[in-house]
All heavy atoms as an XYZ file, in Angstrom:
953
protein
N      87.552     91.840     72.956
C      88.241     92.426     74.100
C      88.905     93.720     73.667
O      89.490     93.804     72.591
C      89.285     91.438     74.622
C      90.135     91.993     75.712
S      91.371     90.827     76.248
C      90.957     90.750     77.955
N      88.838     94.729     74.545
C      89.519     95.979     74.271
C      91.019     95.742     74.187
O      91.552     94.946     74.922
C      89.247     96.978     75.416
C      87.879     97.582     75.399
C      87.726     98.554     76.554
C      88.557     99.781     76.276
N      88.336    100.883     77.147
N      91.670     96.509     73.355
C      93.120     96.342     73.279
C      93.866     97.492     73.921
O      95.074     97.457     74.050
C      93.574     96.117     71.842
C      93.333     97.267     70.912
C      93.627     96.914     69.485
N      95.048     96.903     69.239
C      95.590     96.446     68.140
N      94.848     95.935     67.185
N      96.882     96.478     67.963
N      93.165     98.542     74.299
C      93.823     99.691     74.925
C      92.869    100.336     75.924
O      91.685    100.013     75.983
C      94.226    100.702     73.847
N      93.404    101.268     76.677
C      92.587    101.960     77.665
C      92.338    101.100     78.890
O      93.070    100.155     79.171
N      91.287    101.394     79.600
C      90.966    100.693     80.837
C      90.277     99.381     80.521
O      89.253     99.355     79.847
C      90.094    101.581     81.750
C      90.944    102.774     82.230
C      89.560    100.807     82.945
C      90.203    103.788     83.060
N      90.851     98.281     81.005
C      90.325     96.953     80.730
C      89.366     96.458     81.807
O      88.534     95.609     81.544
C      91.475     95.952     80.578
C      92.445     96.231     79.442
C      93.557     95.191     79.441
C      91.744     96.260     78.104
N      89.484     96.969     83.024
C      88.595     96.539     84.099
C      87.163     96.913     83.725
O      86.828     98.093     83.600
C      89.011     97.206     85.411
C      88.144     96.806     86.569
O      86.960     97.138     86.624
N      88.730     96.092     87.509
N      86.299     95.928     83.529
C      84.963     96.204     83.005
C      84.104     97.020     83.960
O      83.326     97.848     83.519
C      84.264     94.912     82.592
C      83.907     94.001     83.726
C      83.167     92.746     83.226
N      82.864     91.866     84.319
C      81.804     91.970     85.109
N      80.931     92.905     84.896
N      81.611     91.110     86.097
N      84.260     96.797     85.260
C      83.480     97.593     86.221
C      83.890     99.056     86.182
O      83.062     99.941     86.223
C      83.644     97.019     87.629
C      82.948     95.658     87.755
C      82.886     95.153     89.171
N      82.089     96.072     89.977
C      82.407     96.421     91.225
N      83.470     95.931     91.811
N      81.639     97.239     91.899
N      85.207     99.294     86.080
C      85.669    100.664     86.030
C      85.307    101.324     84.715
O      84.847    102.463     84.693
C      87.191    100.718     86.257
C      87.819    102.112     86.305
C      87.139    103.005     87.331
C      89.304    102.000     86.584
N      85.492    100.627     83.608
C      85.141    101.198     82.300
C      83.662    101.557     82.244
O      83.292    102.628     81.746
C      85.498    100.207     81.182
N      82.804    100.699     82.758
C      81.365    100.966     82.767
C      81.019    102.140     83.656
O      80.174    102.982     83.307
N      81.646    102.221     84.821
C      81.381    103.325     85.748
C      81.810    104.652     85.143
O      81.113    105.664     85.260
C      82.092    103.074     87.074
N      82.959    104.680     84.477
C      83.439    105.913     83.848
C      82.506    106.358     82.728
O      82.257    107.549     82.543
C      84.860    105.727     83.315
C      85.949    105.503     84.349
C      87.284    105.234     83.670
C      86.049    106.657     85.334
N      81.986    105.393     81.971
C      81.081    105.721     80.860
C      79.801    106.380     81.359
O      79.172    107.151     80.630
C      80.759    104.467     80.061
N      79.424    106.114     82.595
C      78.203    106.680     83.147
C      78.365    108.024     83.824
O      77.391    108.605     84.299
N      79.572    108.560     83.858
C      79.798    109.842     84.522
C      79.386    111.013     83.629
O      79.493    110.934     82.404
C      81.286    109.989     84.888
C      81.812    109.028     85.935
C      83.325    109.173     86.062
C      81.139    109.254     87.274
N      78.954    112.074     84.259
C      78.589    113.276     83.529
C      79.239    114.513     84.131
O      79.935    114.437     85.164
N      78.992    115.631     83.505
C      79.567    116.912     83.942
C      79.207    117.192     85.400
O      78.055    117.105     85.800
C      79.038    118.024     83.038
C      79.682    119.346     83.326
N      79.002    120.523     83.213
C      80.931    119.673     83.709
C      79.804    121.524     83.504
N      80.979    121.038     83.822
N      80.223    117.492     86.174
C      80.033    117.824     87.576
C      80.087    116.651     88.533
O      80.178    116.846     89.741
N      80.000    115.436     88.013
C      80.116    114.284     88.895
C      81.527    114.235     89.476
O      82.490    114.688     88.843
C      79.822    112.980     88.138
C      78.387    112.816     87.806
N      77.963    112.001     86.781
C      77.262    113.344     88.357
C      76.633    112.031     86.713
N      76.192    112.846     87.659
N      81.626    113.675     90.658
C      82.931    113.584     91.315
C      83.378    112.126     91.435
O      82.568    111.221     91.615
C      82.888    114.235     92.680
C      82.736    115.743     92.587
C      82.785    116.440     93.922
O      82.160    115.935     94.886
O      83.448    117.485     94.012
N      84.695    111.946     91.315
C      85.339    110.648     91.420
C      86.440    110.762     92.469
O      87.316    111.617     92.358
C      85.971    110.212     90.085
C      86.706    108.881     90.230
C      84.928    110.153     88.973
N      86.384    109.926     93.485
C      87.450    109.887     94.485
C      88.419    108.782     94.110
O      88.018    107.629     93.939
C      86.890    109.618     95.884
C      87.948    109.487     96.980
C      88.614    110.831     97.261
C      87.353    108.893     98.248
N      89.682    109.134     93.943
C      90.753    108.159     93.741
C      91.482    108.118     95.075
O      91.978    109.143     95.538
C      91.717    108.593     92.601
C      92.771    107.515     92.376
C      90.951    108.896     91.333
N      91.526    106.931     95.686
C      92.034    106.894     97.063
C      93.001    105.760     97.321
O      93.055    104.770     96.584
C      90.858    106.829     98.040
S      89.874    105.324     97.961
N      93.743    105.919     98.411
C      94.674    104.883     98.844
C      93.913    103.764     99.550
O      92.708    103.883     99.803
C      95.764    105.477     99.734
C      95.246    106.128    101.006
O      94.262    105.614    101.603
O      95.802    107.154    101.422
N      94.600    102.694     99.853
C      93.970    101.529    100.465
C      93.467    101.805    101.879
O      92.626    101.067    102.370
C      94.952    100.354    100.467
N      93.935    102.866    102.516
C      93.531    103.150    103.883
C      92.387    104.137    104.036
O      91.895    104.334    105.144
N      91.925    104.730    102.948
C      90.851    105.727    103.042
C      89.554    105.034    103.423
O      89.173    104.033    102.812
C      90.686    106.423    101.685
C      89.626    107.484    101.655
S      90.211    108.979    102.466
C      89.110    110.172    101.772
N      88.869    105.558    104.461
C      87.573    104.959    104.820
C      86.583    105.172    103.667
O      86.468    106.281    103.153
C      87.135    105.709    106.058
C      88.243    106.625    106.433
C      89.239    106.647    105.321
N      85.888    104.119    103.268
C      84.954    104.207    102.152
C      83.541    104.445    102.674
O      83.011    103.636    103.443
C      84.992    102.926    101.319
C      86.353    102.569    100.724
C      86.269    101.273     99.937
C      86.889    103.690     99.855
N      82.920    105.537    102.263
C      81.565    105.821    102.732
C      80.545    104.895    102.082
O      80.792    104.324    101.014
C      81.349    107.267    102.293
C      82.202    107.411    101.077
C      83.411    106.561    101.340
N      79.410    104.745    102.716
C      78.291    104.005    102.119
C      77.671    104.876    101.046
O      77.618    106.103    101.179
C      77.243    103.693    103.189
C      77.713    102.756    104.280
C      77.962    101.345    103.776
O      77.235    100.882    102.874
O      78.902    100.716    104.290
N      77.246    104.291     99.973
C      76.532    105.055     98.953
C      77.189    105.065     97.595
O      76.639    104.514     96.653
N      78.353    105.701     97.445
C      78.950    105.769     96.113
C      79.337    104.392     95.577
O      79.635    103.465     96.350
C      80.208    106.622     96.305
C      80.003    107.349     97.584
C      79.133    106.463     98.430
N      79.338    104.272     94.275
C      79.817    103.047     93.626
C      81.321    102.954     93.862
O      82.049    103.932     93.713
C      79.523    103.116     92.132
C      79.885    101.876     91.383
C      79.403    101.969     89.955
N      79.700    100.755     89.236
C      79.353    100.550     87.980
N      78.696    101.479     87.311
N      79.672     99.422     87.380
N      81.795    101.780     94.246
C      83.219    101.565     94.540
C      83.778    100.535     93.561
O      83.205     99.469     93.375
C      83.438    101.084     95.992
C      84.914    100.763     96.241
C      82.923    102.108     96.989
N      84.887    100.897     92.939
C      85.653     99.944     92.152
C      86.991     99.793     92.880
O      87.783    100.727     92.933
C      85.856    100.402     90.700
C      86.742     99.424     89.940
C      84.511    100.557     89.988
N      87.193     98.637     93.467
C      88.386     98.377     94.272
C      89.418     97.673     93.396
O      89.239     96.518     93.019
C      88.008     97.515     95.467
C      89.128     97.384     96.472
O      90.297     97.711     96.146
O      88.848     96.956     97.606
N      90.478     98.384     93.077
C      91.540     97.841     92.239
C      92.706     97.279     93.053
O      93.643     96.720     92.490
C      92.069     98.911     91.284
C      91.041     99.525     90.326
C      91.711    100.635     89.507
C      90.409     98.487     89.448
N      92.662     97.462     94.387
C      93.771     97.055     95.236
C      94.038     95.556     95.102
O      93.126     94.733     95.263
C      93.506     97.416     96.688
N      95.281     95.218     94.794
C      95.690     93.832     94.661
C      96.548     93.423     95.854
O      96.351     92.390     96.437
C      96.464     93.658     93.348
C      97.020     92.289     93.126
C      96.179     91.214     92.924
C      98.386     92.080     93.130
C      96.686     89.939     92.734
C      98.906     90.810     92.939
C      98.057     89.738     92.733
N      97.517     94.257     96.162
C      98.358     94.106     97.358
C      98.923     95.476     97.662
O      98.763     96.403     96.861
C      99.437     93.051     97.157
C     100.452     93.398     96.115
C     101.555     92.322     96.071
N     102.533     92.745     95.097
C     103.042     91.949     94.183
N     102.661     90.703     94.105
N     103.935     92.412     93.329
N      99.608     95.611     98.779
C     100.146     96.915     99.169
C     100.997     97.507     98.051
O     101.955     96.891     97.597
C     100.959     96.797    100.453
N     100.576     98.659     97.557
C     101.321     99.365     96.523
C     100.934     99.015     95.090
O     101.403     99.656     94.162
N     100.059     98.037     94.912
C      99.690     97.591     93.568
C      98.180     97.613     93.415
O      97.491     96.926     94.169
C     100.206     96.164     93.300
C      99.815     95.682     91.917
C     101.728     96.098     93.478
N      97.663     98.337     92.460
C      98.347     99.323     91.625
C      98.604    100.610     92.418
O      97.902    100.895     93.385
C      97.376     99.568     90.467
C      96.029     99.380     91.079
C      96.221     98.281     92.122
N      99.585    101.333     91.990
C      99.943    102.565     92.703
C      98.917    103.666     92.425
O      98.184    103.648     91.434
C     101.325    103.039     92.277
O     101.287    103.583     90.956
N      98.904    104.637     93.293
C      98.064    105.816     93.127
C      98.383    106.504     91.801
O      97.482    106.851     91.039
C      98.299    106.760     94.308
C      97.536    108.046     94.257
C      96.156    108.071     94.383
C      98.208    109.250     94.101
C      95.442    109.262     94.350
C      97.520    110.451     94.059
C      96.138    110.460     94.196
N      99.671    106.664     91.496
C     100.085    107.338     90.256
C      99.597    106.596     89.028
O      99.092    107.207     88.080
C     101.607    107.485     90.225
N      99.730    105.263     89.014
C      99.276    104.474     87.852
C      97.785    104.618     87.624
O      97.335    104.826     86.498
C      99.600    103.000     88.057
C     101.073    102.671     87.998
C     101.363    101.255     88.451
O     100.748    100.766     89.423
O     102.233    100.637     87.825
N      97.014    104.524     88.698
C      95.562    104.617     88.567
C      95.154    106.019     88.170
O      94.337    106.216     87.261
C      94.875    104.169     89.876
C      93.363    104.432     89.814
C      95.149    102.694     90.149
N      95.734    107.022     88.816
C      95.386    108.406     88.491
C      95.704    108.720     87.035
O      94.865    109.274     86.311
C      96.123    109.381     89.426
C      95.813    110.854     89.205
C      94.326    111.148     89.392
C      96.659    111.713     90.133
N      96.872    108.341     86.572
C      97.233    108.625     85.180
C      96.329    107.871     84.195
O      95.960    108.400     83.153
C      98.713    108.309     84.934
C      99.636    109.333     85.559
O      99.158    110.446     85.896
O     100.832    109.039     85.718
N      95.952    106.648     84.540
C      95.020    105.905     83.694
C      93.665    106.593     83.618
O      93.066    106.692     82.541
N      93.188    107.085     84.743
C      91.903    107.782     84.759
C      91.981    109.110     83.996
O      91.044    109.464     83.273
C      91.440    108.025     86.193
C      91.008    106.790     86.964
C      90.751    107.144     88.419
C      89.781    106.164     86.326
N      93.083    109.822     84.153
C      93.212    111.096     83.462
C      93.285    110.927     81.952
O      92.934    111.846     81.203
C      94.438    111.859     83.980
C      94.326    112.359     85.418
C      95.618    113.032     85.867
C      93.122    113.278     85.601
N      93.701    109.750     81.481
C      93.704    109.473     80.055
C      92.275    109.249     79.536
O      92.029    109.366     78.337
C      94.574    108.252     79.746
N      91.352    108.932     80.422
C      89.975    108.614     80.046
C      88.985    109.736     80.351
O      87.913    109.778     79.739
C      89.522    107.354     80.792
C      90.373    106.133     80.529
C      90.081    105.473     79.195
O      88.936    105.577     78.704
O      90.997    104.876     78.621
N      89.287    110.596     81.308
C      88.337    111.595     81.801
C      88.754    113.015     81.444
O      89.945    113.308     81.339
C      88.241    111.544     83.326
C      87.630    110.322     83.967
C      87.772    110.424     85.481
C      86.171    110.197     83.589
N      87.769    113.892     81.338
C      88.030    115.328     81.314
C      87.802    115.798     82.753
O      86.750    115.547     83.333
C      87.045    116.061     80.358
C      87.255    117.549     80.455
C      87.236    115.575     78.935
N      88.794    116.423     83.340
C      88.714    116.866     84.723
C      88.787    118.383     84.762
O      89.703    118.979     84.226
C      89.866    116.246     85.569
C      89.857    116.799     86.983
C      89.739    114.726     85.572
N      87.786    119.001     85.410
C      87.780    120.461     85.495
C      88.208    120.971     86.862
O      88.364    122.179     87.032
C      86.410    121.013     85.106
C      85.287    120.681     86.050
C      83.959    121.282     85.613
O      83.782    121.571     84.419
O      83.099    121.462     86.488
N      88.438    120.077     87.809
C      88.901    120.501     89.118
C      89.293    119.316     89.960
O      88.808    118.200     89.746
N      90.166    119.542     90.927
C      90.638    118.475     91.804
C      90.840    119.027     93.209
O      91.268    120.167     93.386
C      91.937    117.888     91.281
N      90.546    118.188     94.197
C      90.683    118.554     95.600
C      91.393    117.438     96.343
O      91.070    116.262     96.153
C      89.288    118.783     96.241
O      88.575    119.762     95.486
C      89.408    119.251     97.674
N      92.343    117.809     97.180
C      93.075    116.837     97.996
C      93.162    117.343     99.429
O      92.831    118.507     99.717
C      94.478    116.620     97.423
N      93.634    116.483    100.314
C      93.823    116.857    101.720
C      95.067    117.712    101.866
O      96.113    117.388    101.314
C      93.939    115.606    102.589
N      94.947    118.775    102.608
C      96.104    119.654    102.800
C      97.246    118.930    103.496
O      98.408    119.251    103.314
C      95.628    120.923    103.502
C      96.024    121.175    104.853
C      95.625    122.532    105.446
N      94.623    123.277    104.699
C      93.470    123.722    105.200
N      93.187    123.517    106.477
N      92.623    124.387    104.452
N      96.933    117.903    104.288
C      97.944    117.152    105.022
C      98.906    116.400    104.099
O      99.992    116.010    104.531
C      97.265    116.146    105.966
C      96.515    116.775    107.121
C      95.069    117.166    106.798
O      94.681    117.182    105.603
O      94.328    117.451    107.747
N      98.545    116.217    102.847
C      99.398    115.487    101.904
C     100.765    116.154    101.761
O     101.775    115.474    101.578
C      98.701    115.311    100.524
C      98.614    116.620     99.767
C      99.430    114.272     99.691
N     100.815    117.475    101.869
C     102.098    118.183    101.667
C     103.152    117.741    102.669
O     104.304    117.526    102.310
C     101.882    119.688    101.736
C     101.058    120.215    100.572
C     100.895    121.701    100.619
N     100.072    122.039    101.794
C      99.577    123.221    102.055
N      99.830    124.233    101.244
N      98.832    123.443    103.110
N     102.773    117.582    103.932
C     103.737    117.209    104.964
C     103.896    115.685    105.083
O     104.998    115.190    105.272
C     103.318    117.784    106.319
N     102.790    114.948    104.957
C     102.810    113.519    105.228
C     103.233    112.664    104.022
O     103.705    111.548    104.211
C     101.428    113.060    105.694
N     103.048    113.184    102.799
C     103.365    112.383    101.622
C     103.825    113.313    100.493
O     103.094    113.553     99.535
C     102.139    111.580    101.199
C     102.424    110.536    100.150
O     103.428    110.596     99.468
N     101.507    109.584    100.010
N     105.055    113.836    100.589
C     105.547    114.779     99.581
C     105.527    114.226     98.158
O     105.321    114.977     97.204
C     106.975    115.076    100.035
C     107.013    114.746    101.490
C     106.012    113.645    101.680
N     105.713    112.918     97.991
C     105.678    112.338     96.644
C     104.284    112.483     96.024
O     104.155    112.901     94.866
C     106.082    110.868     96.682
N     103.251    112.177     96.784
C     101.877    112.329     96.284
C     101.553    113.809     96.083
O     100.890    114.183     95.110
C     100.878    111.680     97.234
N     102.022    114.662     96.985
C     101.789    116.105     96.840
C     102.402    116.626     95.543
O     101.773    117.400     94.813
C     102.355    116.855     98.045
N     103.617    116.186     95.226
C     104.273    116.610     93.985
C     103.537    116.097     92.760
O     103.359    116.817     91.784
N     103.101    114.852     92.800
C     102.347    114.255     91.704
C     101.064    115.052     91.454
O     100.751    115.402     90.312
C     102.007    112.807     92.041
C     101.116    112.080     91.067
C     101.965    111.426     89.991
C     100.293    111.023     91.775
N     100.348    115.364     92.519
C      99.103    116.115     92.385
C      99.341    117.532     91.877
O      98.606    118.031     91.028
C      98.338    116.125     93.710
C      97.776    114.776     94.143
C      97.275    114.843     95.577
C      96.682    114.317     93.195
N     100.382    118.173     92.383
C     100.709    119.534     91.925
C     101.065    119.546     90.445
O     100.706    120.478     89.718
C     101.839    120.112     92.771
N     101.768    118.514     89.987
C     102.116    118.413     88.562
C     100.884    118.229     87.690
O     100.775    118.811     86.627
C     103.077    117.233     88.303
C     104.479    117.483     88.817
O     104.818    118.650     89.114
O     105.233    116.496     88.923
N      99.957    117.388     88.142
C      98.782    117.080     87.333
C      97.705    118.168     87.415
O      96.952    118.351     86.477
C      98.123    115.754     87.784
C      98.952    114.485     87.791
C      99.708    114.156     86.573
N     100.332    112.850     86.575
C     101.549    112.593     87.048
N     102.240    113.508     87.679
N     102.085    111.395     86.896
N      97.657    118.850     88.561
C      96.604    119.844     88.816
C      97.198    121.132     89.377
O      97.240    121.315     90.593
C      95.572    119.270     89.796
C      95.065    117.916     89.430
C      95.488    116.786     90.127
C      94.188    117.747     88.378
C      95.026    115.528     89.787
C      93.725    116.486     88.033
C      94.148    115.373     88.734
N      97.634    122.047     88.513
C      98.249    123.284     88.990
C      97.332    124.108     89.897
O      97.812    124.835     90.753
C      98.562    124.048     87.707
C      98.598    123.008     86.634
C      97.666    121.929     87.055
N      96.025    123.955     89.750
C      95.079    124.708     90.587
C      94.401    123.795     91.598
O      93.222    123.966     91.923
C      94.057    125.409     89.700
C      94.724    126.468     88.820
C      93.727    127.253     87.995
O      92.572    127.398     88.428
O      94.127    127.719     86.927
N      95.149    122.837     92.122
C      94.640    121.881     93.094
C      94.120    122.614     94.328
O      94.814    123.437     94.922
C      95.774    120.929     93.517
C      95.443    119.858     94.548
C      94.476    118.829     93.978
C      96.726    119.205     95.036
N      92.888    122.307     94.718
C      92.313    122.835     95.956
C      92.720    121.914     97.105
O      92.734    120.693     96.950
C      90.802    122.910     95.843
N      93.054    122.506     98.233
C      93.453    121.731     99.404
C      92.492    122.026    100.547
O      92.187    123.187    100.827
C      94.874    122.071     99.817
C      95.959    121.686     98.806
C      97.297    122.271     99.205
C      96.048    120.176     98.670
N      91.996    120.971    101.181
C      91.069    121.088    102.302
C      91.555    120.162    103.410
O      92.359    119.253    103.156
C      89.627    120.701    101.879
C      89.091    121.632    100.791
C      89.542    119.250    101.418
N      91.077    120.355    104.644
C      91.453    119.406    105.707
C      90.993    117.987    105.336
O      89.955    117.785    104.689
C      90.693    119.911    106.924
C      90.433    121.361    106.644
C      90.247    121.453    105.147
N      91.768    116.991    105.769
C      91.466    115.592    105.449
C      90.064    115.197    105.870
O      89.369    114.468    105.149
C      92.507    114.675    106.078
C      92.368    113.238    105.691
N      92.449    112.804    104.394
C      92.129    112.133    106.435
C      92.286    111.501    104.334
N      92.085    111.060    105.565
N      89.637    115.664    107.019
C      88.286    115.331    107.492
C      87.237    115.846    106.525
O      86.233    115.166    106.273
C      88.048    115.880    108.906
C      88.813    115.149    109.984
C      88.509    113.651    110.023
O      87.313    113.257    109.942
O      89.460    112.851    110.124
N      87.445    117.027    105.955
C      86.506    117.565    104.965
C      86.517    116.737    103.693
O      85.461    116.480    103.096
C      86.831    119.022    104.651
C      85.845    119.647    103.679
C      86.127    121.111    103.399
O      86.677    121.812    104.273
O      85.789    121.562    102.285
N      87.699    116.299    103.269
C      87.777    115.445    102.077
C      86.999    114.153    102.304
O      86.265    113.697    101.418
C      89.240    115.146    101.722
C      89.435    114.378    100.431
C      89.106    115.246     99.225
C      90.861    113.866    100.325
N      87.126    113.558    103.488
C      86.387    112.342    103.803
C      84.880    112.595    103.757
O      84.131    111.793    103.201
C      86.791    111.778    105.170
C      88.183    111.172    105.161
C      88.483    110.334    106.385
C      88.418    111.082    107.674
N      88.893    110.304    108.827
N      84.424    113.716    104.302
C      82.998    114.064    104.272
C      82.519    114.255    102.838
O      81.453    113.763    102.459
C      82.748    115.330    105.081
C      82.887    115.152    106.572
C      82.868    116.478    107.326
O      82.532    117.520    106.716
O      83.191    116.462    108.526
N      83.305    114.974    102.040
C      82.923    115.239    100.646
C      82.915    113.968     99.802
O      82.185    113.887     98.809
C      83.848    116.271    100.030
C      83.600    117.671    100.593
C      84.458    118.719     99.994
N      84.334    118.735     98.525
C      85.045    119.517     97.740
N      85.940    120.349     98.266
N      84.900    119.484     96.456
N      83.709    112.967    100.183
C      83.767    111.737     99.392
C      82.422    111.000     99.396
O      82.140    110.222     98.465
C      84.903    110.828     99.865
O      84.625    110.287    101.145
N      81.604    111.237    100.392
C      80.282    110.600    100.447
C      79.405    111.063     99.281
O      78.496    110.338     98.864
C      79.587    110.900    101.771
N      79.676    112.232     98.709
C      78.918    112.738     97.583
C      79.491    112.355     96.229
O      78.941    112.722     95.189
N      80.581    111.601     96.242
C      81.208    111.191     94.969
C      80.288    110.196     94.253
O      79.568    109.423     94.875
C      82.558    110.547     95.224
N      80.303    110.243     92.949
C      79.530    109.294     92.150
C      80.256    107.953     92.073
O      79.641    106.898     91.972
C      79.358    109.876     90.754
C      78.542    109.091     89.797
C      77.072    109.112     90.210
N      76.245    108.617     89.158
C      75.366    109.342     88.491
N      75.183    110.609     88.790
N      74.646    108.800     87.548
N      81.609    108.004     92.148
C      82.436    106.812     92.008
C      83.659    106.943     92.914
O      84.236    108.027     93.019
C      82.875    106.683     90.545
C      83.913    105.624     90.206
C      83.368    104.225     90.448
C      84.362    105.782     88.743
N      84.041    105.836     93.522
C      85.276    105.764     94.295
C      86.144    104.675     93.668
O      85.683    103.556     93.454
C      85.023    105.453     95.775
C      84.221    106.605     96.411
C      86.337    105.208     96.515
C      83.815    106.361     97.837
N      87.381    105.024     93.364
C      88.333    104.061     92.815
C      89.436    103.879     93.857
O      90.183    104.820     94.142
C      88.925    104.547     91.462
C      89.891    103.512     90.909
C      87.805    104.863     90.466
N      89.506    102.692     94.427
C      90.480    102.390     95.479
C      91.704    101.748     94.851
O      91.630    100.760     94.135
C      89.852    101.454     96.506
C      90.737    101.158     97.685
C      89.910    100.368     98.716
N      90.752     99.924     99.801
C      91.250     98.703     99.911
N      91.002     97.784     99.011
N      91.994     98.391    100.937
N      92.856    102.334     95.139
C      94.128    101.828     94.639
C      94.783    100.969     95.722
O      94.308    100.916     96.853
C      95.074    102.977     94.258
O      95.557    103.604     95.466
C      94.384    104.031     93.405
N      95.897    100.364     95.391
C      96.649     99.603     96.375
C      97.679    100.448     97.116
O      98.482     99.920     97.871
N      97.641    101.757     96.889
C      98.628    102.654     97.507
C      98.632    102.480     99.016
O      97.570    102.450     99.643
C      98.309    104.106     97.157
C      99.403    105.071     97.552
C     100.673    104.843     96.740
O     100.607    104.802     95.501
O     101.740    104.739     97.366
N      99.818    102.383     99.591
C      99.953    102.154    101.024
C     100.661    103.316    101.726
O     101.216    103.133    102.787
C     100.690    100.841    101.264
N     100.670    104.490    101.098
C     101.227    105.681    101.747
C     100.064    106.621    102.088
O      99.077    106.683    101.337
C     102.214    106.384    100.820
C     103.456    105.529    100.568
C     104.401    106.188     99.575
N     103.711    106.339     98.303
C     104.032    107.249     97.386
N     105.005    108.088     97.585
N     103.358    107.305     96.254
N     100.159    107.383    103.182
C      99.028    108.209    103.624
C      98.710    109.363    102.681
O      99.582    109.885    101.991
C      99.492    108.742    104.988
C     100.977    108.717    104.914
C     101.330    107.523    104.053
N      97.446    109.734    102.681
C      96.925    110.920    101.975
C      97.103    110.885    100.467
O      97.085    111.913     99.818
C      97.538    112.211    102.552
C      97.264    112.344    104.024
C      98.273    112.121    104.960
C      96.005    112.663    104.486
C      98.033    112.231    106.316
C      95.748    112.767    105.851
C      96.766    112.561    106.757
O      96.518    112.666    108.096
N      97.230    109.695     99.884
C      97.278    109.575     98.419
C      95.833    109.475     97.933
O      95.355    108.407     97.548
C      98.108    108.370     98.001
N      95.124    110.594     98.035
C      93.706    110.663     97.710
C      93.442    111.953     96.959
O      94.022    112.985     97.279
C      92.859    110.688     98.994
C      93.239    109.593     99.966
O      93.130    108.426     99.658
N      93.686    109.983    101.148
N      92.529    111.902     95.997
C      92.135    113.119     95.300
C      90.699    112.970     94.815
O      90.289    111.894     94.371
C      93.084    113.453     94.125
C      93.051    112.415     93.024
C      92.831    114.845     93.584
N      89.952    114.036     94.945
C      88.575    114.096     94.480
C      88.576    114.864     93.157
O      88.983    116.031     93.113
C      87.710    114.800     95.518
C      86.201    114.735     95.363
C      85.702    113.292     95.387
C      85.535    115.527     96.476
N      88.170    114.193     92.077
C      88.171    114.785     90.738
C      86.759    115.221     90.368
O      85.808    114.464     90.588
C      88.657    113.771     89.705
C      89.997    113.080     89.986
C      90.257    112.025     88.941
C      91.113    114.096     90.023
N      86.619    116.404     89.794
C      85.330    116.883     89.296
C      85.348    116.782     87.788
O      86.201    117.370     87.127
C      85.057    118.308     89.758
C      83.635    118.786     89.451
C      83.329    120.150     90.014
N      84.231    121.186     89.533
C      85.285    121.706     90.182
N      85.578    121.277     91.406
N      86.032    122.614     89.649
N      84.400    116.025     87.240
C      84.360    115.774     85.803
C      83.926    117.008     85.015
O      83.034    117.747     85.441
C      83.395    114.652     85.480
S      83.886    113.061     86.145
N      84.570    117.193     83.887
C      84.212    118.244     82.943
C      83.580    117.644     81.716
O      83.112    116.490     81.726
N      83.544    118.406     80.651
C      83.011    117.926     79.381
C      84.076    118.082     78.297
O      84.951    118.952     78.408
C      81.731    118.666     78.947
C      80.586    118.323     79.899
C      81.930    120.161     78.914
N      84.015    117.297     77.250
C      85.053    117.311     76.234
C      84.766    118.312     75.119
O      85.553    118.437     74.204
C      85.266    115.911     75.640
C      84.051    115.346     74.948
C      83.835    115.583     73.607
C      83.140    114.581     75.665
C      82.721    115.058     72.983
C      82.030    114.054     75.038
C      81.816    114.299     73.704
N      83.660    119.010     75.181
C      83.351    119.985     74.125
C      83.203    121.380     74.714
O      83.152    121.551     75.891
C      82.099    119.588     73.346
C      80.895    119.355     74.195
C      80.078    120.406     74.565
C      80.589    118.077     74.648
C      78.959    120.158     75.372
C      79.487    117.850     75.426
C      78.657    118.885     75.799
C-alpha cells in the first residue's frame, strides 16, 4: 500500500495516464457531469472532501500549465475565487456555460464534495521536463 500521495486507486491510475495538454476538471458536487470523460467521484457528503483539499492534492501530483474557471466565481463564491487566484496567478475566466461545454473535452473529471457554487476549475496538464 502507498504510504503517501493519492491513495484512491481510481484517481491515482487516471492521473498516471494523463499526458501533456490533457485537461482535468475539478468540480463541486453540483456541476453537471458530461458523458464521455472518465469520472472519479470523491464526494462523500456535503463539503467532504472540500474543493481546496482535492485541488491541493492534485497540484502535488500534476504539472499544470494553465487553468480556467467560471467568471461567476468572483461574485458567487469569493472564497473559491481567492483560492484559485492564489494557486493560478494567470487564471483564465470564461462564462460558466462555456466552462460546462469545455468540460466535455476533459480527459478526467474529479468530483469533490464541495457544496458551494462555482468551485470548479479546468486544469491543463504540462510536462515535468
